[in-house]
CHARMM-style PDB file with segment names, atoms N, HN, CA, C and O in Angstrom:
ATOM      1  N   MET     1     -45.490  54.283 -12.459  1.00  0.00      PROA
ATOM      2  CA  MET     1     -46.755  54.970 -12.485  1.00  0.00      PROA
ATOM      3  C   MET     1     -47.506  54.595 -13.745  1.00  0.00      PROA
ATOM      4  O   MET     1     -46.935  54.535 -14.834  1.00  0.00      PROA
ATOM      5  N   GLY     2     -48.781  54.346 -13.583  1.00  0.00      PROA
ATOM      6  HN  GLY     2     -49.244  54.395 -12.699  1.00  0.00      PROA
ATOM      7  CA  GLY     2     -49.607  53.984 -14.727  1.00  0.00      PROA
ATOM      8  C   GLY     2     -50.099  55.214 -15.478  1.00  0.00      PROA
ATOM      9  O   GLY     2     -49.905  56.352 -15.049  1.00  0.00      PROA
ATOM     10  N   ARG     3     -50.725  54.956 -16.585  1.00  0.00      PROA
ATOM     11  HN  ARG     3     -50.882  54.032 -16.934  1.00  0.00      PROA
ATOM     12  CA  ARG     3     -51.289  56.050 -17.372  1.00  0.00      PROA
ATOM     13  C   ARG     3     -52.492  56.628 -16.658  1.00  0.00      PROA
ATOM     14  O   ARG     3     -53.231  55.920 -15.974  1.00  0.00      PROA
ATOM     15  N   ARG     4     -52.670  57.900 -16.823  1.00  0.00      PROA
ATOM     16  HN  ARG     4     -52.069  58.475 -17.378  1.00  0.00      PROA
ATOM     17  CA  ARG     4     -53.800  58.580 -16.201  1.00  0.00      PROA
ATOM     18  C   ARG     4     -55.075  58.225 -16.969  1.00  0.00      PROA
ATOM     19  O   ARG     4     -55.096  58.321 -18.196  1.00  0.00      PROA
ATOM     20  N   PRO     5     -56.129  57.821 -16.276  1.00  0.00      PROA
ATOM     21  CA  PRO     5     -57.369  57.464 -16.984  1.00  0.00      PROA
ATOM     22  C   PRO     5     -58.041  58.704 -17.573  1.00  0.00      PROA
ATOM     23  O   PRO     5     -57.961  59.798 -17.016  1.00  0.00      PROA
ATOM     24  N   LYS     6     -58.696  58.506 -18.699  1.00  0.00      PROA
ATOM     25  HN  LYS     6     -58.761  57.617 -19.151  1.00  0.00      PROA
ATOM     26  CA  LYS     6     -59.436  59.594 -19.331  1.00  0.00      PROA
ATOM     27  C   LYS     6     -60.866  59.587 -18.806  1.00  0.00      PROA
ATOM     28  O   LYS     6     -61.564  58.576 -18.878  1.00  0.00      PROA
ATOM     29  N   PHE     7     -61.276  60.705 -18.291  1.00  0.00      PROA
ATOM     30  HN  PHE     7     -60.709  61.526 -18.233  1.00  0.00      PROA
ATOM     31  CA  PHE     7     -62.648  60.856 -17.834  1.00  0.00      PROA
ATOM     32  C   PHE     7     -63.373  61.763 -18.818  1.00  0.00      PROA
ATOM     33  O   PHE     7     -63.224  62.984 -18.774  1.00  0.00      PROA
ATOM     34  N   THR     8     -64.148  61.168 -19.694  1.00  0.00      PROA
ATOM     35  HN  THR     8     -64.269  60.176 -19.730  1.00  0.00      PROA
ATOM     36  CA  THR     8     -64.876  61.955 -20.687  1.00  0.00      PROA
ATOM     37  C   THR     8     -66.367  61.730 -20.504  1.00  0.00      PROA
ATOM     38  O   THR     8     -66.828  60.622 -20.232  1.00  0.00      PROA
ATOM     39  N   THR     9     -67.088  62.800 -20.658  1.00  0.00      PROA
ATOM     40  HN  THR     9     -66.714  63.701 -20.878  1.00  0.00      PROA
ATOM     41  CA  THR     9     -68.540  62.726 -20.570  1.00  0.00      PROA
ATOM     42  C   THR     9     -69.103  62.479 -21.968  1.00  0.00      PROA
ATOM     43  O   THR     9     -68.402  62.678 -22.960  1.00  0.00      PROA
ATOM     44  N   PRO    10     -70.346  62.054 -22.054  1.00  0.00      PROA
ATOM     45  CA  PRO    10     -70.960  61.888 -23.382  1.00  0.00      PROA
ATOM     46  C   PRO    10     -70.994  63.197 -24.180  1.00  0.00      PROA
ATOM     47  O   PRO    10     -70.857  63.190 -25.403  1.00  0.00      PROA
ATOM     48  N   LEU    11     -71.175  64.306 -23.482  1.00  0.00      PROA
ATOM     49  HN  LEU    11     -71.286  64.312 -22.488  1.00  0.00      PROA
ATOM     50  CA  LEU    11     -71.194  65.590 -24.170  1.00  0.00      PROA
ATOM     51  C   LEU    11     -69.811  65.919 -24.760  1.00  0.00      PROA
ATOM     52  O   LEU    11     -69.714  66.466 -25.858  1.00  0.00      PROA
ATOM     53  N   THR    12     -68.759  65.585 -24.027  1.00  0.00      PROA
ATOM     54  HN  THR    12     -68.839  65.141 -23.134  1.00  0.00      PROA
ATOM     55  CA  THR    12     -67.401  65.815 -24.528  1.00  0.00      PROA
ATOM     56  C   THR    12     -67.121  64.942 -25.742  1.00  0.00      PROA
ATOM     57  O   THR    12     -66.520  65.404 -26.712  1.00  0.00      PROA
ATOM     58  N   ARG    13     -67.547  63.698 -25.698  1.00  0.00      PROA
ATOM     59  HN  ARG    13     -68.036  63.322 -24.911  1.00  0.00      PROA
ATOM     60  CA  ARG    13     -67.343  62.812 -26.850  1.00  0.00      PROA
ATOM     61  C   ARG    13     -68.130  63.311 -28.058  1.00  0.00      PROA
ATOM     62  O   ARG    13     -67.629  63.254 -29.181  1.00  0.00      PROA
ATOM     63  N   LEU    14     -69.352  63.800 -27.849  1.00  0.00      PROA
ATOM     64  HN  LEU    14     -69.758  63.847 -26.937  1.00  0.00      PROA
ATOM     65  CA  LEU    14     -70.159  64.340 -28.945  1.00  0.00      PROA
ATOM     66  C   LEU    14     -69.496  65.577 -29.540  1.00  0.00      PROA
ATOM     67  O   LEU    14     -69.439  65.725 -30.760  1.00  0.00      PROA
ATOM     68  N   ARG    15     -68.995  66.463 -28.687  1.00  0.00      PROA
ATOM     69  HN  ARG    15     -69.041  66.343 -27.695  1.00  0.00      PROA
ATOM     70  CA  ARG    15     -68.318  67.669 -29.163  1.00  0.00      PROA
ATOM     71  C   ARG    15     -67.082  67.319 -29.980  1.00  0.00      PROA
ATOM     72  O   ARG    15     -66.857  67.891 -31.047  1.00  0.00      PROA
ATOM     73  N   ASP    16     -66.283  66.384 -29.484  1.00  0.00      PROA
ATOM     74  HN  ASP    16     -66.465  65.919 -28.618  1.00  0.00      PROA
ATOM     75  CA  ASP    16     -65.075  65.984 -30.201  1.00  0.00      PROA
ATOM     76  C   ASP    16     -65.397  65.357 -31.557  1.00  0.00      PROA
ATOM     77  O   ASP    16     -64.685  65.573 -32.537  1.00  0.00      PROA
ATOM     78  N   THR    17     -66.476  64.581 -31.600  1.00  0.00      PROA
ATOM     79  HN  THR    17     -67.055  64.405 -30.804  1.00  0.00      PROA
ATOM     80  CA  THR    17     -66.892  63.961 -32.861  1.00  0.00      PROA
ATOM     81  C   THR    17     -67.348  65.013 -33.866  1.00  0.00      PROA
ATOM     82  O   THR    17     -66.996  64.939 -35.043  1.00  0.00      PROA
ATOM     83  N   LEU    18     -68.130  65.992 -33.409  1.00  0.00      PROA
ATOM     84  HN  LEU    18     -68.416  66.052 -32.453  1.00  0.00      PROA
ATOM     85  CA  LEU    18     -68.589  67.057 -34.304  1.00  0.00      PROA
ATOM     86  C   LEU    18     -67.424  67.883 -34.826  1.00  0.00      PROA
ATOM     87  O   LEU    18     -67.385  68.218 -36.009  1.00  0.00      PROA
ATOM     88  N   VAL    19     -66.481  68.213 -33.964  1.00  0.00      PROA
ATOM     89  HN  VAL    19     -66.512  67.941 -33.002  1.00  0.00      PROA
ATOM     90  CA  VAL    19     -65.315  68.992 -34.392  1.00  0.00      PROA
ATOM     91  C   VAL    19     -64.493  68.206 -35.405  1.00  0.00      PROA
ATOM     92  O   VAL    19     -63.985  68.775 -36.371  1.00  0.00      PROA
ATOM     93  N   LYS    20     -64.360  66.899 -35.188  1.00  0.00      PROA
ATOM     94  HN  LYS    20     -64.773  66.436 -34.403  1.00  0.00      PROA
ATOM     95  CA  LYS    20     -63.594  66.064 -36.109  1.00  0.00      PROA
ATOM     96  C   LYS    20     -64.220  66.076 -37.503  1.00  0.00      PROA
ATOM     97  O   LYS    20     -63.500  66.149 -38.499  1.00  0.00      PROA
ATOM     98  N   TYR    21     -65.562  66.004 -37.588  1.00  0.00      PROA
ATOM     99  HN  TYR    21     -66.147  65.944 -36.779  1.00  0.00      PROA
ATOM    100  CA  TYR    21     -66.222  66.006 -38.893  1.00  0.00      PROA
ATOM    101  C   TYR    21     -66.185  67.386 -39.551  1.00  0.00      PROA
ATOM    102  O   TYR    21     -66.165  67.482 -40.778  1.00  0.00      PROA
ATOM    103  N   ILE    22     -66.175  68.439 -38.761  1.00  0.00      PROA
ATOM    104  HN  ILE    22     -66.191  68.361 -37.764  1.00  0.00      PROA
ATOM    105  CA  ILE    22     -66.128  69.782 -39.327  1.00  0.00      PROA
ATOM    106  C   ILE    22     -64.729  70.100 -39.834  1.00  0.00      PROA
ATOM    107  O   ILE    22     -64.581  70.752 -40.868  1.00  0.00      PROA
ATOM    108  N   VAL    23     -63.695  69.647 -39.117  1.00  0.00      PROA
ATOM    109  HN  VAL    23     -63.815  69.117 -38.277  1.00  0.00      PROA
ATOM    110  CA  VAL    23     -62.315  69.982 -39.460  1.00  0.00      PROA
ATOM    111  C   VAL    23     -61.740  69.053 -40.522  1.00  0.00      PROA
ATOM    112  O   VAL    23     -60.761  69.405 -41.180  1.00  0.00      PROA
ATOM    113  N   ARG    24     -62.321  67.896 -40.697  1.00  0.00      PROA
ATOM    114  HN  ARG    24     -63.116  67.610 -40.162  1.00  0.00      PROA
ATOM    115  CA  ARG    24     -61.782  66.912 -41.638  1.00  0.00      PROA
ATOM    116  C   ARG    24     -61.579  67.454 -43.055  1.00  0.00      PROA
ATOM    117  O   ARG    24     -60.536  67.169 -43.644  1.00  0.00      PROA
ATOM    118  N   PRO    25     -62.506  68.215 -43.638  1.00  0.00      PROA
ATOM    119  CA  PRO    25     -62.259  68.734 -44.999  1.00  0.00      PROA
ATOM    120  C   PRO    25     -61.051  69.667 -45.082  1.00  0.00      PROA
ATOM    121  O   PRO    25     -60.468  69.819 -46.155  1.00  0.00      PROA
ATOM    122  N   LEU    26     -60.670  70.288 -43.978  1.00  0.00      PROA
ATOM    123  HN  LEU    26     -61.143  70.164 -43.106  1.00  0.00      PROA
ATOM    124  CA  LEU    26     -59.536  71.204 -44.007  1.00  0.00      PROA
ATOM    125  C   LEU    26     -58.198  70.476 -44.012  1.00  0.00      PROA
ATOM    126  O   LEU    26     -57.166  71.111 -44.231  1.00  0.00      PROA
ATOM    127  N   ASP    27     -58.178  69.164 -43.777  1.00  0.00      PROA
ATOM    128  HN  ASP    27     -59.016  68.648 -43.599  1.00  0.00      PROA
ATOM    129  CA  ASP    27     -56.932  68.404 -43.785  1.00  0.00      PROA
ATOM    130  C   ASP    27     -56.300  68.349 -45.171  1.00  0.00      PROA
ATOM    131  O   ASP    27     -55.118  68.035 -45.307  1.00  0.00      PROA
ATOM    132  N   VAL    28     -57.085  68.653 -46.193  1.00  0.00      PROA
ATOM    133  HN  VAL    28     -58.045  68.908 -46.082  1.00  0.00      PROA
ATOM    134  CA  VAL    28     -56.580  68.626 -47.567  1.00  0.00      PROA
ATOM    135  C   VAL    28     -55.594  69.771 -47.787  1.00  0.00      PROA
ATOM    136  O   VAL    28     -54.649  69.634 -48.565  1.00  0.00      PROA
ATOM    137  N   PHE    29     -55.804  70.890 -47.114  1.00  0.00      PROA
ATOM    138  HN  PHE    29     -56.571  71.001 -46.483  1.00  0.00      PROA
ATOM    139  CA  PHE    29     -55.012  72.093 -47.332  1.00  0.00      PROA
ATOM    140  C   PHE    29     -53.747  72.086 -46.480  1.00  0.00      PROA
ATOM    141  O   PHE    29     -53.663  71.403 -45.459  1.00  0.00      PROA
ATOM    142  N   SER    30     -52.779  72.859 -46.925  1.00  0.00      PROA
ATOM    143  HN  SER    30     -52.847  73.414 -47.754  1.00  0.00      PROA
ATOM    144  CA  SER    30     -51.549  73.015 -46.149  1.00  0.00      PROA
ATOM    145  C   SER    30     -51.835  73.912 -44.939  1.00  0.00      PROA
ATOM    146  O   SER    30     -52.843  74.618 -44.925  1.00  0.00      PROA
ATOM    147  N   PRO    31     -50.968  73.893 -43.935  1.00  0.00      PROA
ATOM    148  CA  PRO    31     -51.208  74.720 -42.752  1.00  0.00      PROA
ATOM    149  C   PRO    31     -51.327  76.216 -43.053  1.00  0.00      PROA
ATOM    150  O   PRO    31     -52.109  76.911 -42.405  1.00  0.00      PROA
ATOM    151  N   SER    32     -50.576  76.714 -44.011  1.00  0.00      PROA
ATOM    152  HN  SER    32     -49.940  76.149 -44.538  1.00  0.00      PROA
ATOM    153  CA  SER    32     -50.677  78.144 -44.321  1.00  0.00      PROA
ATOM    154  C   SER    32     -52.031  78.482 -44.951  1.00  0.00      PROA
ATOM    155  O   SER    32     -52.594  79.540 -44.670  1.00  0.00      PROA
ATOM    156  N   VAL    33     -52.554  77.602 -45.794  1.00  0.00      PROA
ATOM    157  HN  VAL    33     -52.097  76.743 -46.022  1.00  0.00      PROA
ATOM    158  CA  VAL    33     -53.868  77.839 -46.403  1.00  0.00      PROA
ATOM    159  C   VAL    33     -54.960  77.733 -45.343  1.00  0.00      PROA
ATOM    160  O   VAL    33     -55.916  78.508 -45.363  1.00  0.00      PROA
ATOM    161  N   ARG    34     -54.828  76.781 -44.417  1.00  0.00      PROA
ATOM    162  HN  ARG    34     -54.051  76.151 -44.400  1.00  0.00      PROA
ATOM    163  CA  ARG    34     -55.800  76.663 -43.317  1.00  0.00      PROA
ATOM    164  C   ARG    34     -55.802  77.923 -42.468  1.00  0.00      PROA
ATOM    165  O   ARG    34     -56.859  78.384 -42.037  1.00  0.00      PROA
ATOM    166  N   PHE    35     -54.612  78.486 -42.225  1.00  0.00      PROA
ATOM    167  HN  PHE    35     -53.753  78.112 -42.575  1.00  0.00      PROA
ATOM    168  CA  PHE    35     -54.520  79.730 -41.463  1.00  0.00      PROA
ATOM    169  C   PHE    35     -55.239  80.856 -42.202  1.00  0.00      PROA
ATOM    170  O   PHE    35     -55.993  81.612 -41.590  1.00  0.00      PROA
ATOM    171  N   LEU    36     -55.017  80.974 -43.494  1.00  0.00      PROA
ATOM    172  HN  LEU    36     -54.404  80.360 -43.991  1.00  0.00      PROA
ATOM    173  CA  LEU    36     -55.668  82.031 -44.269  1.00  0.00      PROA
ATOM    174  C   LEU    36     -57.186  81.861 -44.298  1.00  0.00      PROA
ATOM    175  O   LEU    36     -57.919  82.849 -44.236  1.00  0.00      PROA
ATOM    176  N   ILE    37     -57.661  80.632 -44.392  1.00  0.00      PROA
ATOM    177  HN  ILE    37     -57.066  79.830 -44.443  1.00  0.00      PROA
ATOM    178  CA  ILE    37     -59.107  80.380 -44.364  1.00  0.00      PROA
ATOM    179  C   ILE    37     -59.685  80.787 -43.013  1.00  0.00      PROA
ATOM    180  O   ILE    37     -60.708  81.468 -42.953  1.00  0.00      PROA
ATOM    181  N   GLY    38     -59.040  80.374 -41.939  1.00  0.00      PROA
ATOM    182  HN  GLY    38     -58.209  79.820 -41.987  1.00  0.00      PROA
ATOM    183  CA  GLY    38     -59.517  80.724 -40.604  1.00  0.00      PROA
ATOM    184  C   GLY    38     -59.468  82.213 -40.355  1.00  0.00      PROA
ATOM    185  O   GLY    38     -60.396  82.780 -39.777  1.00  0.00      PROA
ATOM    186  N   PHE    39     -58.388  82.858 -40.787  1.00  0.00      PROA
ATOM    187  HN  PHE    39     -57.634  82.397 -41.256  1.00  0.00      PROA
ATOM    188  CA  PHE    39     -58.262  84.302 -40.615  1.00  0.00      PROA
ATOM    189  C   PHE    39     -59.330  85.035 -41.414  1.00  0.00      PROA
ATOM    190  O   PHE    39     -59.900  86.012 -40.928  1.00  0.00      PROA
ATOM    191  N   SER    40     -59.607  84.585 -42.616  1.00  0.00      PROA
ATOM    192  HN  SER    40     -59.144  83.791 -43.010  1.00  0.00      PROA
ATOM    193  CA  SER    40     -60.634  85.216 -43.451  1.00  0.00      PROA
ATOM    194  C   SER    40     -62.014  85.091 -42.810  1.00  0.00      PROA
ATOM    195  O   SER    40     -62.794  86.043 -42.819  1.00  0.00      PROA
ATOM    196  N   ILE    41     -62.309  83.938 -42.264  1.00  0.00      PROA
ATOM    197  HN  ILE    41     -61.675  83.165 -42.257  1.00  0.00      PROA
ATOM    198  CA  ILE    41     -63.598  83.744 -41.591  1.00  0.00      PROA
ATOM    199  C   ILE    41     -63.703  84.648 -40.375  1.00  0.00      PROA
ATOM    200  O   ILE    41     -64.754  85.239 -40.127  1.00  0.00      PROA
ATOM    201  N   LEU    42     -62.618  84.759 -39.612  1.00  0.00      PROA
ATOM    202  HN  LEU    42     -61.764  84.279 -39.813  1.00  0.00      PROA
ATOM    203  CA  LEU    42     -62.614  85.634 -38.439  1.00  0.00      PROA
ATOM    204  C   LEU    42     -62.821  87.090 -38.832  1.00  0.00      PROA
ATOM    205  O   LEU    42     -63.575  87.803 -38.168  1.00  0.00      PROA
ATOM    206  N   VAL    43     -62.173  87.543 -39.889  1.00  0.00      PROA
ATOM    207  HN  VAL    43     -61.561  86.964 -40.428  1.00  0.00      PROA
ATOM    208  CA  VAL    43     -62.331  88.919 -40.362  1.00  0.00      PROA
ATOM    209  C   VAL    43     -63.760  89.149 -40.844  1.00  0.00      PROA
ATOM    210  O   VAL    43     -64.344  90.197 -40.569  1.00  0.00      PROA
ATOM    211  N   LEU    44     -64.322  88.189 -41.555  1.00  0.00      PROA
ATOM    212  HN  LEU    44     -63.848  87.338 -41.779  1.00  0.00      PROA
ATOM    213  CA  LEU    44     -65.691  88.321 -42.055  1.00  0.00      PROA
ATOM    214  C   LEU    44     -66.701  88.425 -40.916  1.00  0.00      PROA
ATOM    215  O   LEU    44     -67.575  89.292 -40.933  1.00  0.00      PROA
ATOM    216  N   ILE    45     -66.579  87.548 -39.936  1.00  0.00      PROA
ATOM    217  HN  ILE    45     -65.869  86.845 -39.922  1.00  0.00      PROA
ATOM    218  CA  ILE    45     -67.508  87.574 -38.800  1.00  0.00      PROA
ATOM    219  C   ILE    45     -67.366  88.868 -38.015  1.00  0.00      PROA
ATOM    220  O   ILE    45     -68.365  89.468 -37.619  1.00  0.00      PROA
ATOM    221  N   THR    46     -66.132  89.302 -37.788  1.00  0.00      PROA
ATOM    222  HN  THR    46     -65.321  88.814 -38.110  1.00  0.00      PROA
ATOM    223  CA  THR    46     -65.913  90.550 -37.052  1.00  0.00      PROA
ATOM    224  C   THR    46     -66.473  91.745 -37.815  1.00  0.00      PROA
ATOM    225  O   THR    46     -67.079  92.637 -37.222  1.00  0.00      PROA
ATOM    226  N   SER    47     -66.272  91.761 -39.124  1.00  0.00      PROA
ATOM    227  HN  SER    47     -65.779  91.037 -39.606  1.00  0.00      PROA
ATOM    228  CA  SER    47     -66.800  92.872 -39.928  1.00  0.00      PROA
ATOM    229  C   SER    47     -68.321  92.900 -39.897  1.00  0.00      PROA
ATOM    230  O   SER    47     -68.920  93.969 -39.777  1.00  0.00      PROA
ATOM    231  N   LEU    48     -68.944  91.744 -40.002  1.00  0.00      PROA
ATOM    232  HN  LEU    48     -68.458  90.876 -40.100  1.00  0.00      PROA
ATOM    233  CA  LEU    48     -70.408  91.701 -39.950  1.00  0.00      PROA
ATOM    234  C   LEU    48     -70.931  92.176 -38.603  1.00  0.00      PROA
ATOM    235  O   LEU    48     -71.946  92.870 -38.543  1.00  0.00      PROA
ATOM    236  N   LEU    49     -70.253  91.813 -37.532  1.00  0.00      PROA
ATOM    237  HN  LEU    49     -69.429  91.250 -37.581  1.00  0.00      PROA
ATOM    238  CA  LEU    49     -70.687  92.263 -36.208  1.00  0.00      PROA
ATOM    239  C   LEU    49     -70.514  93.764 -36.037  1.00  0.00      PROA
ATOM    240  O   LEU    49     -71.335  94.405 -35.382  1.00  0.00      PROA
ATOM    241  N   LEU    50     -69.476  94.329 -36.606  1.00  0.00      PROA
ATOM    242  HN  LEU    50     -68.809  93.808 -37.138  1.00  0.00      PROA
ATOM    243  CA  LEU    50     -69.235  95.768 -36.470  1.00  0.00      PROA
ATOM    244  C   LEU    50     -70.188  96.607 -37.311  1.00  0.00      PROA
ATOM    245  O   LEU    50     -70.523  97.728 -36.927  1.00  0.00      PROA
ATOM    246  N   PHE    51     -70.626  96.087 -38.439  1.00  0.00      PROA
ATOM    247  HN  PHE    51     -70.354  95.176 -38.750  1.00  0.00      PROA
ATOM    248  CA  PHE    51     -71.436  96.879 -39.354  1.00  0.00      PROA
ATOM    249  C   PHE    51     -72.933  96.615 -39.251  1.00  0.00      PROA
ATOM    250  O   PHE    51     -73.690  97.034 -40.127  1.00  0.00      PROA
ATOM    251  N   THR    52     -73.369  95.939 -38.217  1.00  0.00      PROA
ATOM    252  HN  THR    52     -72.754  95.598 -37.506  1.00  0.00      PROA
ATOM    253  CA  THR    52     -74.804  95.719 -38.055  1.00  0.00      PROA
ATOM    254  C   THR    52     -75.467  96.981 -37.533  1.00  0.00      PROA
ATOM    255  O   THR    52     -74.796  97.868 -37.007  1.00  0.00      PROA
ATOM    256  N   ASN    53     -76.758  97.062 -37.674  1.00  0.00      PROA
ATOM    257  HN  ASN    53     -77.303  96.341 -38.101  1.00  0.00      PROA
ATOM    258  CA  ASN    53     -77.505  98.226 -37.187  1.00  0.00      PROA
ATOM    259  C   ASN    53     -77.525  98.287 -35.678  1.00  0.00      PROA
ATOM    260  O   ASN    53     -77.664  99.370 -35.109  1.00  0.00      PROA
ATOM    261  N   TYR    54     -77.393  97.168 -35.022  1.00  0.00      PROA
ATOM    262  HN  TYR    54     -77.280  96.288 -35.484  1.00  0.00      PROA
ATOM    263  CA  TYR    54     -77.427  97.169 -33.562  1.00  0.00      PROA
ATOM    264  C   TYR    54     -76.264  97.971 -32.995  1.00  0.00      PROA
ATOM    265  O   TYR    54     -76.439  98.711 -32.028  1.00  0.00      PROA
ATOM    266  N   ALA    55     -75.094  97.835 -33.576  1.00  0.00      PROA
ATOM    267  HN  ALA    55     -74.951  97.234 -34.362  1.00  0.00      PROA
ATOM    268  CA  ALA    55     -73.929  98.561 -33.081  1.00  0.00      PROA
ATOM    269  C   ALA    55     -74.083 100.060 -33.312  1.00  0.00      PROA
ATOM    270  O   ALA    55     -73.659 100.853 -32.471  1.00  0.00      PROA
ATOM    271  N   SER    56     -74.668 100.460 -34.411  1.00  0.00      PROA
ATOM    272  HN  SER    56     -75.013  99.816 -35.094  1.00  0.00      PROA
ATOM    273  CA  SER    56     -74.820 101.886 -34.673  1.00  0.00      PROA
ATOM    274  C   SER    56     -75.953 102.484 -33.841  1.00  0.00      PROA
ATOM    275  O   SER    56     -75.939 103.687 -33.578  1.00  0.00      PROA
ATOM    276  N   ALA    57     -76.924 101.688 -33.421  1.00  0.00      PROA
ATOM    277  HN  ALA    57     -76.935 100.711 -33.635  1.00  0.00      PROA
ATOM    278  CA  ALA    57     -78.030 102.195 -32.623  1.00  0.00      PROA
ATOM    279  C   ALA    57     -77.566 102.569 -31.216  1.00  0.00      PROA
ATOM    280  O   ALA    57     -78.154 103.457 -30.598  1.00  0.00      PROA
ATOM    281  N   ILE    58     -76.550 101.928 -30.706  1.00  0.00      PROA
ATOM    282  HN  ILE    58     -76.072 101.207 -31.207  1.00  0.00      PROA
ATOM    283  CA  ILE    58     -76.051 102.241 -29.370  1.00  0.00      PROA
ATOM    284  C   ILE    58     -75.448 103.647 -29.368  1.00  0.00      PROA
ATOM    285  O   ILE    58     -75.665 104.406 -28.424  1.00  0.00      PROA
ATOM    286  N   ASN    59     -74.710 103.996 -30.388  1.00  0.00      PROA
ATOM    287  HN  ASN    59     -74.533 103.379 -31.155  1.00  0.00      PROA
ATOM    288  CA  ASN    59     -74.047 105.289 -30.454  1.00  0.00      PROA
ATOM    289  C   ASN    59     -74.972 106.404 -30.933  1.00  0.00      PROA
ATOM    290  O   ASN    59     -74.580 107.570 -30.894  1.00  0.00      PROA
ATOM    291  N   ALA    60     -76.165 106.092 -31.377  1.00  0.00      PROA
ATOM    292  HN  ALA    60     -76.483 105.145 -31.409  1.00  0.00      PROA
ATOM    293  CA  ALA    60     -77.067 107.105 -31.919  1.00  0.00      PROA
ATOM    294  C   ALA    60     -77.548 108.064 -30.831  1.00  0.00      PROA
ATOM    295  O   ALA    60     -77.861 109.214 -31.138  1.00  0.00      PROA
ATOM    296  N   GLU    61     -77.617 107.634 -29.579  1.00  0.00      PROA
ATOM    297  HN  GLU    61     -77.362 106.700 -29.329  1.00  0.00      PROA
ATOM    298  CA  GLU    61     -78.126 108.481 -28.506  1.00  0.00      PROA
ATOM    299  C   GLU    61     -77.025 109.305 -27.846  1.00  0.00      PROA
ATOM    300  O   GLU    61     -77.318 110.090 -26.944  1.00  0.00      PROA
ATOM    301  N   TYR    62     -75.807 109.156 -28.252  1.00  0.00      PROA
ATOM    302  HN  TYR    62     -75.570 108.518 -28.984  1.00  0.00      PROA
ATOM    303  CA  TYR    62     -74.700 109.868 -27.640  1.00  0.00      PROA
ATOM    304  C   TYR    62     -74.635 111.296 -28.151  1.00  0.00      PROA
ATOM    305  O   TYR    62     -74.655 111.537 -29.358  1.00  0.00      PROA
ATOM    306  N   ARG    63     -74.555 112.243 -27.221  1.00  0.00      PROA
ATOM    307  HN  ARG    63     -74.538 112.048 -26.241  1.00  0.00      PROA
ATOM    308  CA  ARG    63     -74.390 113.653 -27.581  1.00  0.00      PROA
ATOM    309  C   ARG    63     -73.284 114.231 -26.709  1.00  0.00      PROA
ATOM    310  O   ARG    63     -73.247 113.991 -25.502  1.00  0.00      PROA
ATOM    311  N   TYR    64     -72.405 114.974 -27.309  1.00  0.00      PROA
ATOM    312  HN  TYR    64     -72.435 115.168 -28.290  1.00  0.00      PROA
ATOM    313  CA  TYR    64     -71.290 115.551 -26.598  1.00  0.00      PROA
ATOM    314  C   TYR    64     -71.785 116.606 -25.627  1.00  0.00      PROA
ATOM    315  O   TYR    64     -72.572 117.474 -26.003  1.00  0.00      PROA
ATOM    316  N   GLY    65     -71.339 116.542 -24.394  1.00  0.00      PROA
ATOM    317  HN  GLY    65     -70.699 115.836 -24.088  1.00  0.00      PROA
ATOM    318  CA  GLY    65     -71.637 117.557 -23.406  1.00  0.00      PROA
ATOM    319  C   GLY    65     -72.951 117.365 -22.678  1.00  0.00      PROA
ATOM    320  O   GLY    65     -73.303 118.202 -21.847  1.00  0.00      PROA
ATOM    321  N   THR    66     -73.682 116.319 -22.945  1.00  0.00      PROA
ATOM    322  HN  THR    66     -73.396 115.639 -23.621  1.00  0.00      PROA
ATOM    323  CA  THR    66     -74.928 116.074 -22.224  1.00  0.00      PROA
ATOM    324  C   THR    66     -74.763 114.886 -21.322  1.00  0.00      PROA
ATOM    325  O   THR    66     -73.951 113.997 -21.580  1.00  0.00      PROA
ATOM    326  N   HSD    67     -75.533 114.873 -20.265  1.00  0.00      PROA
ATOM    327  HN  HSD    67     -76.192 115.595 -20.055  1.00  0.00      PROA
ATOM    328  CA  HSD    67     -75.494 113.769 -19.310  1.00  0.00      PROA
ATOM    329  C   HSD    67     -76.885 113.151 -19.252  1.00  0.00      PROA
ATOM    330  O   HSD    67     -77.858 113.830 -18.927  1.00  0.00      PROA
ATOM    331  N   ILE    68     -76.973 111.896 -19.558  1.00  0.00      PROA
ATOM    332  HN  ILE    68     -76.182 111.343 -19.822  1.00  0.00      PROA
ATOM    333  CA  ILE    68     -78.259 111.206 -19.536  1.00  0.00      PROA
ATOM    334  C   ILE    68     -78.429 110.577 -18.170  1.00  0.00      PROA
ATOM    335  O   ILE    68     -77.601 109.780 -17.730  1.00  0.00      PROA
ATOM    336  N   GLN    69     -79.509 110.941 -17.507  1.00  0.00      PROA
ATOM    337  HN  GLN    69     -80.182 111.589 -17.864  1.00  0.00      PROA
ATOM    338  CA  GLN    69     -79.779 110.372 -16.182  1.00  0.00      PROA
ATOM    339  C   GLN    69     -80.836 109.302 -16.313  1.00  0.00      PROA
ATOM    340  O   GLN    69     -81.842 109.477 -17.000  1.00  0.00      PROA
ATOM    341  N   ALA    70     -80.592 108.185 -15.640  1.00  0.00      PROA
ATOM    342  HN  ALA    70     -79.774 108.043 -15.082  1.00  0.00      PROA
ATOM    343  CA  ALA    70     -81.527 107.066 -15.712  1.00  0.00      PROA
ATOM    344  C   ALA    70     -82.563 107.165 -14.620  1.00  0.00      PROA
ATOM    345  OT1 ALA    70     -83.439 106.306 -14.521  1.00  0.00      PROA
TER     346      ALA     70
END
């Protein structure tokens, strides 16, 4: 059996190239440091999403014991 041919689109090749250039600076660090960097970024993004005004505006209209009819 021969090798399976790779079917890649131009968009897939562009995505892979962009990811390669973004990840390349992280090759300097050890795997544990890369994990800590990624985890820190994930925590930061999640915290920013939780503490925005948009999230608090959704809960501002909630009142216990009332039913809002649309």
